[in-house]
C-alpha positions as a Markdown table, in Angstrom:
| # | Residue | x | y | z |
|---|---|---|---|---|
| 1 | Met | -47.0 | -97.5 | 11.4 |
| 2 | Thr | -48.9 | -98.2 | 8.2 |
| 3 | Ile | -52.5 | -99.4 | 8.3 |
| 4 | Thr | -53.6 | -101.7 | 5.5 |
| 5 | Val | -57.1 | -100.9 | 4.2 |
| 6 | Leu | -59.1 | -103.1 | 1.8 |
| 7 | Val | -61.3 | -101.3 | -0.7 |
| 8 | Pro | -63.7 | -102.8 | -3.2 |
| 9 | Asp | -63.2 | -100.4 | -6.2 |
| 10 | Glu | -61.2 | -97.7 | -7.9 |
| 11 | Ala | -63.2 | -95.0 | -6.3 |
| 12 | Gly | -62.1 | -96.2 | -2.9 |
| 13 | Glu | -58.4 | -96.3 | -4.0 |
| 14 | Ala | -58.7 | -92.7 | -5.2 |
| 15 | Ala | -60.6 | -91.4 | -2.1 |
| 16 | Leu | -58.0 | -92.8 | 0.3 |
| 17 | Ala | -54.9 | -92.0 | -1.7 |
| 18 | Gly | -54.4 | -88.8 | 0.2 |
| 19 | Val | -54.7 | -90.2 | 3.7 |
| 20 | Asn | -51.4 | -90.5 | 5.4 |
| 21 | Gly | -50.4 | -93.8 | 7.0 |
| 22 | Leu | -52.4 | -96.1 | 4.8 |
| 23 | Asp | -51.6 | -99.0 | 2.5 |
| 24 | Val | -54.7 | -99.1 | 0.3 |
| 25 | Val | -55.3 | -102.5 | -1.3 |
| 26 | Arg | -58.1 | -103.2 | -3.8 |
| 27 | Tyr | -59.7 | -106.6 | -3.3 |
| 28 | Glu | -62.1 | -109.1 | -4.7 |
| 29 | Val | -64.3 | -111.1 | -2.3 |
| 30 | Asp | -63.2 | -114.4 | -3.8 |
| 31 | Gly | -59.6 | -113.3 | -4.3 |
| 32 | Glu | -56.6 | -113.4 | -2.0 |
| 33 | Leu | -56.8 | -111.1 | 1.0 |
| 34 | Pro | -53.7 | -109.8 | 2.8 |
| 35 | Glu | -53.8 | -111.2 | 6.4 |
| 36 | Arg | -52.2 | -108.0 | 7.7 |
| 37 | Ala | -55.3 | -105.9 | 6.7 |
| 38 | Glu | -56.9 | -104.0 | 9.7 |
| 39 | Val | -59.7 | -102.1 | 7.9 |
| 40 | Leu | -62.3 | -103.4 | 5.5 |
| 41 | Val | -64.6 | -101.3 | 3.3 |
| 42 | Pro | -67.4 | -103.5 | 1.9 |
| 43 | Gly | -68.9 | -102.6 | -1.4 |
| 44 | Phe | -71.9 | -100.3 | -1.5 |
| 45 | Leu | -75.0 | -102.4 | -0.7 |
| 46 | Ala | -72.9 | -105.5 | -0.9 |
| 47 | Pro | -74.4 | -108.5 | 0.9 |
| 48 | Ala | -73.2 | -108.7 | 4.4 |
| 49 | Asp | -71.1 | -111.9 | 4.8 |
| 50 | Pro | -68.5 | -111.3 | 7.5 |
| 51 | Ala | -67.7 | -115.0 | 7.5 |
| 52 | Ala | -66.2 | -114.5 | 4.1 |
| 53 | Phe | -63.7 | -112.1 | 5.6 |
| 54 | Leu | -63.2 | -112.7 | 9.3 |
| 55 | Ala | -61.5 | -116.1 | 9.1 |
| 56 | Arg | -59.1 | -114.7 | 6.4 |
| 57 | Leu | -58.4 | -111.4 | 8.2 |
| 58 | Pro | -57.1 | -112.2 | 11.7 |
| 59 | Asn | -56.0 | -108.6 | 12.2 |
| 60 | Leu | -59.2 | -106.9 | 11.2 |
| 61 | Ala | -60.1 | -104.1 | 13.6 |
| 62 | Leu | -62.6 | -101.9 | 11.7 |
| 63 | Ile | -65.3 | -102.5 | 9.1 |
| 64 | Gln | -66.2 | -99.2 | 7.6 |
| 65 | Leu | -69.5 | -99.1 | 5.6 |
| 66 | Leu | -70.4 | -96.9 | 2.7 |
| 67 | Thr | -74.0 | -96.9 | 3.8 |
| 68 | Ala | -75.7 | -95.1 | 6.6 |
| 69 | Gly | -77.5 | -98.3 | 7.7 |
| 70 | Ala | -75.8 | -101.1 | 9.4 |
| 71 | Glu | -78.6 | -103.6 | 10.1 |
| 72 | Ala | -77.2 | -106.2 | 7.7 |
| 73 | Trp | -73.9 | -106.4 | 9.7 |
| 74 | Val | -75.2 | -106.0 | 13.3 |
| 75 | Gly | -75.0 | -109.3 | 15.2 |
| 76 | Gln | -72.6 | -110.7 | 12.7 |
| 77 | Val | -69.4 | -108.8 | 13.6 |
| 78 | Pro | -67.4 | -109.8 | 16.7 |
| 79 | Asp | -67.2 | -107.3 | 19.5 |
| 80 | His | -63.5 | -106.7 | 19.0 |
| 81 | Val | -64.1 | -105.4 | 15.5 |
| 82 | Met | -65.4 | -101.9 | 15.3 |
| 83 | Leu | -68.3 | -101.1 | 12.9 |
| 84 | Ser | -68.7 | -97.6 | 11.5 |
| 85 | Val | -71.2 | -96.2 | 9.0 |
| 86 | Ala | -71.2 | -93.4 | 6.4 |
| 87 | Arg | -73.6 | -91.2 | 8.4 |
| 88 | Gly | -73.7 | -87.8 | 6.7 |
| 89 | Ala | -73.2 | -89.0 | 3.2 |
| 90 | His | -76.8 | -89.9 | 2.2 |
| 91 | Gly | -79.0 | -87.7 | 4.4 |
| 92 | Gly | -79.4 | -84.9 | 1.8 |
| 93 | Ser | -80.5 | -87.2 | -1.1 |
| 94 | Thr | -82.8 | -89.2 | 1.1 |
| 95 | Ala | -84.4 | -86.1 | 2.5 |
| 96 | Glu | -84.8 | -84.8 | -1.1 |
| 97 | Trp | -86.7 | -88.0 | -2.0 |
| 98 | Ala | -89.0 | -87.7 | 1.0 |
| 99 | Leu | -89.8 | -84.1 | 0.1 |
| 100 | Ala | -90.4 | -85.0 | -3.5 |
| 101 | Thr | -92.9 | -87.7 | -2.6 |
| 102 | Leu | -94.8 | -85.4 | -0.2 |
| 103 | Leu | -95.1 | -82.8 | -3.0 |
| 104 | Ala | -96.1 | -85.5 | -5.5 |
| 105 | Val | -98.9 | -86.7 | -3.2 |
| 106 | Tyr | -100.2 | -83.3 | -2.2 |
| 107 | Arg | -100.0 | -81.8 | -5.6 |
| 108 | Asp | -101.5 | -84.8 | -7.4 |
| 109 | Leu | -98.6 | -85.2 | -9.7 |
| 110 | Ile | -99.1 | -88.9 | -10.4 |
| 111 | Pro | -102.9 | -88.5 | -11.2 |
| 112 | Phe | -102.1 | -85.6 | -13.5 |
| 113 | Glu | -99.5 | -87.7 | -15.3 |
| 114 | His | -102.0 | -90.5 | -15.8 |
| 115 | Glu | -104.5 | -87.9 | -17.2 |
| 116 | Arg | -101.8 | -86.7 | -19.6 |
| 117 | Val | -101.3 | -90.2 | -20.9 |
| 118 | Ala | -105.1 | -90.5 | -21.3 |
| 119 | Arg | -105.1 | -87.1 | -23.1 |
| 120 | Thr | -107.4 | -85.6 | -20.4 |
| 121 | Trp | -107.2 | -82.0 | -19.3 |
| 122 | Val | -108.9 | -81.5 | -16.0 |
| 123 | Arg | -108.1 | -78.4 | -14.0 |
| 124 | Arg | -108.7 | -78.8 | -10.3 |
| 125 | Pro | -107.2 | -77.5 | -7.0 |
| 126 | Thr | -105.0 | -79.8 | -5.0 |
| 127 | Glu | -103.6 | -80.0 | -1.5 |
| 128 | Thr | -100.4 | -78.2 | -0.6 |
| 129 | Leu | -97.4 | -78.8 | 1.6 |
| 130 | Ile | -97.8 | -75.3 | 3.0 |
| 131 | Asp | -98.9 | -75.3 | 6.6 |
| 132 | Lys | -98.9 | -79.1 | 6.8 |
| 133 | Lys | -97.7 | -80.6 | 10.1 |
| 134 | Val | -95.1 | -83.3 | 9.5 |
| 135 | Leu | -93.9 | -85.8 | 12.2 |
| 136 | Val | -90.3 | -87.0 | 11.4 |
| 137 | Ile | -89.4 | -90.0 | 13.4 |
| 138 | Gly | -85.6 | -90.1 | 13.4 |
| 139 | Ala | -83.7 | -87.0 | 14.5 |
| 140 | Gly | -80.3 | -87.8 | 13.1 |
| 141 | Asp | -78.7 | -86.6 | 9.8 |
| 142 | Leu | -81.7 | -87.7 | 7.7 |
| 143 | Gly | -84.3 | -86.1 | 9.9 |
| 144 | Thr | -82.5 | -82.8 | 10.3 |
| 145 | Gln | -81.8 | -82.6 | 6.6 |
| 146 | Leu | -85.5 | -83.1 | 5.9 |
| 147 | Lys | -86.6 | -80.5 | 8.5 |
| 148 | Arg | -84.5 | -77.9 | 6.8 |
| 149 | Arg | -86.2 | -78.6 | 3.5 |
| 150 | Leu | -89.7 | -78.7 | 5.0 |
| 151 | Asp | -89.0 | -75.4 | 6.7 |
| 152 | Ala | -88.3 | -73.9 | 3.2 |
| 153 | Cys | -91.8 | -75.1 | 2.1 |
| 154 | Asp | -93.5 | -73.5 | 5.1 |
| 155 | Ala | -94.5 | -76.8 | 6.6 |
| 156 | Thr | -94.2 | -77.4 | 10.4 |
| 157 | Thr | -91.9 | -80.2 | 11.4 |
| 158 | Thr | -91.8 | -82.2 | 14.7 |
| 159 | Leu | -88.7 | -84.2 | 15.2 |
| 160 | Val | -88.6 | -87.4 | 17.3 |
| 161 | Gly | -85.5 | -89.1 | 18.6 |
| 162 | Thr | -84.7 | -92.0 | 20.8 |
| 163 | Thr | -84.8 | -89.7 | 23.9 |
| 164 | Ala | -86.1 | -86.2 | 24.3 |
| 165 | Arg | -83.8 | -83.2 | 24.1 |
| 166 | Asp | -84.0 | -79.6 | 23.1 |
| 167 | Gly | -86.1 | -79.4 | 19.9 |
| 168 | Val | -86.6 | -83.1 | 19.8 |
| 169 | His | -89.4 | -85.2 | 21.3 |
| 170 | Gly | -88.8 | -88.6 | 22.7 |
| 171 | Phe | -89.9 | -91.8 | 21.1 |
| 172 | Asp | -92.3 | -92.5 | 24.0 |
| 173 | Glu | -94.3 | -89.5 | 22.9 |
| 174 | Val | -95.1 | -90.8 | 19.4 |
| 175 | Pro | -98.5 | -92.3 | 20.2 |
| 176 | Ala | -99.7 | -88.9 | 21.5 |
| 177 | Leu | -98.2 | -87.0 | 18.5 |
| 178 | Leu | -99.5 | -89.1 | 15.6 |
| 179 | Gly | -103.1 | -87.7 | 15.5 |
| 180 | Ala | -101.9 | -84.1 | 15.4 |
| 181 | His | -99.9 | -84.5 | 12.2 |
| 182 | Asp | -100.7 | -84.6 | 8.5 |
| 183 | Ala | -97.8 | -86.8 | 7.5 |
| 184 | Val | -95.4 | -89.1 | 9.3 |
| 185 | Val | -91.9 | -89.7 | 7.8 |
| 186 | Leu | -89.8 | -92.7 | 9.0 |
| 187 | Met | -86.1 | -92.1 | 9.1 |
| 188 | Val | -84.9 | -94.6 | 11.7 |
| 189 | Pro | -82.4 | -97.4 | 11.6 |
| 190 | Leu | -83.7 | -100.9 | 11.7 |
| 191 | Thr | -83.1 | -102.2 | 15.2 |
| 192 | Pro | -85.1 | -104.6 | 17.5 |
| 193 | Ala | -86.8 | -101.5 | 18.9 |
| 194 | Thr | -87.9 | -100.2 | 15.4 |
| 195 | Glu | -88.8 | -103.5 | 13.7 |
| 196 | Arg | -92.6 | -103.5 | 13.0 |
| 197 | Met | -92.8 | -100.2 | 14.9 |
| 198 | Val | -95.5 | -99.1 | 12.5 |
| 199 | Asp | -98.2 | -101.7 | 13.3 |
| 200 | Ala | -102.0 | -101.6 | 13.2 |
| 201 | Gly | -102.2 | -99.6 | 16.4 |
| 202 | Phe | -99.7 | -97.0 | 15.2 |
| 203 | Leu | -101.5 | -96.6 | 11.9 |
| 204 | Ser | -104.9 | -96.3 | 13.7 |
| 205 | Arg | -103.6 | -93.3 | 15.6 |
| 206 | Met | -102.8 | -91.4 | 12.4 |
| 207 | Arg | -105.5 | -88.9 | 11.3 |
| 208 | Asp | -107.7 | -89.7 | 8.4 |
| 209 | Gly | -106.1 | -88.8 | 5.1 |
| 210 | Ala | -102.6 | -88.7 | 6.6 |
| 211 | Val | -99.5 | -89.7 | 4.6 |
| 212 | Leu | -97.0 | -92.3 | 5.8 |
| 213 | Val | -93.5 | -91.9 | 4.2 |
| 214 | Asn | -91.0 | -94.7 | 4.7 |
| 215 | Ala | -87.4 | -93.8 | 4.0 |
| 216 | Ala | -86.1 | -96.2 | 6.6 |
| 217 | Arg | -86.3 | -99.9 | 6.1 |
| 218 | Gly | -89.2 | -102.1 | 5.0 |
| 219 | Lys | -89.3 | -104.1 | 8.2 |
| 220 | Val | -90.1 | -101.0 | 10.2 |
| 221 | Val | -93.6 | -101.2 | 8.9 |
| 222 | Asp | -96.2 | -104.0 | 9.2 |
| 223 | Thr | -96.9 | -104.4 | 5.5 |
| 224 | Asp | -100.3 | -106.1 | 5.9 |
| 225 | Ala | -101.5 | -103.5 | 8.4 |
| 226 | Leu | -100.5 | -100.7 | 6.0 |
| 227 | Val | -102.1 | -102.4 | 3.0 |
| 228 | Ala | -105.3 | -102.6 | 4.9 |
| 229 | Glu | -105.3 | -98.9 | 5.6 |
| 230 | Leu | -104.5 | -98.0 | 2.0 |
| 231 | Ala | -107.1 | -100.3 | 0.6 |
| 232 | Ser | -109.7 | -98.7 | 2.8 |
| 233 | Gly | -108.8 | -95.3 | 1.6 |
| 234 | Arg | -108.2 | -93.9 | 5.0 |
| 235 | Leu | -104.4 | -93.4 | 4.7 |
| 236 | Arg | -102.0 | -92.7 | 1.9 |
| 237 | Ala | -98.3 | -93.7 | 1.7 |
| 238 | Ala | -95.0 | -93.3 | -0.1 |
| 239 | Leu | -92.5 | -96.1 | 0.2 |
| 240 | Asp | -89.0 | -96.4 | -1.0 |
| 241 | Val | -88.5 | -99.7 | 1.0 |
| 242 | Thr | -90.8 | -102.6 | 1.5 |
| 243 | Glu | -91.1 | -105.9 | 3.3 |
| 244 | Pro | -90.5 | -108.1 | 1.4 |
| 245 | Glu | -88.2 | -106.3 | -1.0 |
| 246 | Pro | -88.8 | -106.4 | -3.8 |
| 247 | Pro | -92.5 | -107.5 | -3.5 |
| 248 | Pro | -93.3 | -110.7 | -5.4 |
| 249 | Ala | -95.4 | -110.3 | -8.5 |
| 250 | Cys | -98.7 | -111.2 | -6.8 |
| 251 | His | -98.1 | -108.9 | -3.8 |
| 252 | Pro | -100.9 | -106.3 | -3.0 |
| 253 | Leu | -98.3 | -103.5 | -2.9 |
| 254 | Trp | -98.3 | -103.5 | -6.7 |
| 255 | Thr | -102.0 | -102.8 | -7.0 |
| 256 | Val | -103.2 | -101.2 | -3.7 |
| 257 | Pro | -104.5 | -97.6 | -4.2 |
| 258 | Asn | -103.2 | -94.5 | -2.4 |
| 259 | Leu | -99.5 | -95.7 | -2.7 |
| 260 | Leu | -96.5 | -94.1 | -4.3 |
| 261 | Leu | -93.7 | -96.8 | -4.6 |
| 262 | Thr | -90.1 | -96.4 | -5.6 |
| 263 | Pro | -87.5 | -99.3 | -5.7 |
| 264 | His | -85.2 | -98.3 | -2.9 |
| 265 | Val | -83.6 | -95.4 | -4.7 |
| 266 | Ala | -83.8 | -92.6 | -2.2 |
| 267 | Ala | -80.0 | -92.4 | -1.8 |
| 268 | Ser | -79.2 | -93.7 | -5.3 |
| 269 | Val | -78.3 | -90.4 | -7.0 |
| 270 | Glu | -75.4 | -89.0 | -8.9 |
| 271 | Gly | -72.4 | -88.3 | -6.6 |
| 272 | Tyr | -73.5 | -90.7 | -3.9 |
| 273 | Glu | -70.2 | -92.6 | -4.2 |
| 274 | Arg | -68.1 | -89.5 | -3.9 |
| 275 | Arg | -70.0 | -88.3 | -0.8 |
| 276 | Ala | -69.8 | -91.7 | 0.8 |
| 277 | Tyr | -66.1 | -92.1 | 0.3 |
| 278 | Ala | -65.5 | -88.6 | 1.7 |
| 279 | Val | -67.1 | -89.7 | 5.0 |
| 280 | Val | -65.2 | -93.0 | 4.8 |
| 281 | Ala | -61.9 | -91.3 | 4.3 |
| 282 | Glu | -62.5 | -89.1 | 7.4 |
| 283 | Glu | -63.4 | -92.1 | 9.5 |
| 284 | Ile | -60.4 | -94.2 | 8.4 |
| 285 | Ala | -58.1 | -91.2 | 8.9 |
| 286 | Arg | -59.2 | -90.9 | 12.5 |
| 287 | Phe | -58.6 | -94.6 | 13.0 |
| 288 | Ala | -55.1 | -94.4 | 11.5 |
| 289 | Ala | -54.4 | -91.5 | 13.9 |
| 290 | Gly | -55.3 | -93.6 | 16.9 |
| 291 | Glu | -58.7 | -92.0 | 17.4 |
| 292 | Arg | -62.1 | -93.6 | 17.5 |
| 293 | Pro | -64.2 | -93.1 | 14.4 |
| 294 | Arg | -67.2 | -90.8 | 15.0 |
| 295 | Asn | -69.8 | -93.0 | 13.3 |
| 296 | Leu | -69.3 | -96.1 | 15.3 |
| 297 | Val | -72.3 | -98.4 | 15.7 |
| 298 | Leu | -71.9 | -98.5 | 19.5 |
| 299 | Gly | -72.4 | -102.0 | 20.8 |
| 300 | His | -73.4 | -103.0 | 17.2 |
| 301 | Tyr | -76.9 | -101.9 | 18.4 |
């Protein structure tokens, strides 16, 4: 039996060419779609619009994403259609971004660059990541990848997952853990449980001078509450994602102090497409063999 798989680009055609039992078809969203198709691979960071596909693909059984996050699709995909993500493809690059921002904050790399532009030479000691205590909320691929990198920097990492297990604290322990850590890194999916998780109460429990790093989604953080803490000088932050995204020109995120901001690029690195399609090929090969993909979004959250 041959499974028809729709892919958005040449990279997808190449990645799936070696998987047995597939008829790989490249598609355009506005073009003709073969009704026989059972698997759809949306473009990387393409807008989620299942309605554009579902009515035209009556045999669709699996939507396989190139991203690790699925929040744009959850709630829009019928229960009979499986939804799978590219978990494992982007954890390393996102962890690298989080590590880079912590080093930039603690070693004053941004202020030193500003002083270079101003032709100012001021030698001074800085903080260090060594011996810092970092709370990583999200114990999946991203969180474990970051822990490995923080270990190499002689920092101490505390992992938090949905439920407690060996080496991982449960989410219900977060309020008690916040005040004991120098930095808090967010690496969770956006779900009803995590939306605006970081509110004024959460931030108030963080110790003075602590750093909040958001590598998750902008809606995980109450932006107004964070801006207030940054403006007061009590907390610092590094954000790759914001709410809204991008911020409008008049938004305080552009001018508030104590913030390092990047435009949602943590996973946008060379080789991202190859790594994503490697995971996608494995997932679709399992489906074609009659097995359940490993990265299913169970119950679509």
